[in-house]
N, C-alpha and C positions, 0 to 999 in steps of 0.2 A: 432427383427425386432428390434432393439433400434431408438431412436430418433423418431417415427412417428408421437408422437401428439406435438414437440418441446418445450418438455419441459428441453432437456438436450441440450447443445452444445458443441462441442468443439470450444479452442479459439487459433488461431493460435499466438506464441507466435513469434518464431524465424522459420528460414526455418528447417523444419524436429522438431519439437517440438510444443505437443499441450497439453492444459490440457483442463480436464472433467470443465464442469458448468452448475448450475442449474439455468435454467432462467424462471422469474416471467414474466409473458406477462402483468399482469395487469397494472404495473408500469410503469412510464412515460419513455423514452429513457435517460433523462439524470440522472435519478437518480441509484446513487450508488449502492443500493441493490436490483436493477433487478437481475444481474448475483452474484453468489452465488457460489467462487470454491469450489468444491470438490471430486476432482478425481487427481491422479497423474498424472505426467507427462510423456507424452506417443512420439513414433514415430509416429506414424499411425495409427489417428483414425478410428474408424467403419468407411464402406464405406455409411451409412446410415443417420448419423451423419449430422446436419449444421454444417459449417467450418465459423466461424466470426474470422475476421482479427481483431487483439490486438489494431490497431491502431482506431479505430470506437467505442472502449470501452470509457468510461468515464474514467478520470484522476485517479480518487480512486480505479478503478479496477487496473491499471495500477502499480498503488503504493502497492496494495496488492500482485501483484504477484511479486513483486520486481523488473520488470521492470526500473521506475524511483523510485527516492527519494520523500520524503516530505520534503518540503524545510521548515528550523525553524521559527517560528513567530518573530518577532520584538520583542514582549513584554517579550515572554522568555527570550532574547538575553539580555534585557537591565536586568530582574531581576537577570538573573547570574551574572552580571559584578556590579551590587549595593551589592549584597551580598559580593561578592568576597573582594570589595575595602573596605565593613565594619568588613570582617574578619581581613585583613591586618592592618586598623586602630585599632582593638583590639589586635592584635599582637604587634604593637612598643608600645603602650601603659602598655603592659605587660613586654616588653624588658626594658624601662626605669624605671618602679619601679623595675627590679630586680638589675641597674646597680647603684641604689641610695643604 
């Protein structure tokens, strides 16, 4: 008799694909740590468990499941471009010294 107390739920990821998750009831609805993915992907969940659609879950949970990708932050992009331009500048000065 699984799922009697609501600790565990199955998340409907797509048609015919479900994953088991642990639900913490006292955490807020928007808290991404309310659901912890613990189970493997299955095709048919047990009848006694509650089934939640993935669209109703916070964005962070969908990222953990691999459904949506986490966008890169603008700060990280700027840092990588700055370091690459500095490396290119250093290489150019080394090339000029070798030519002389």
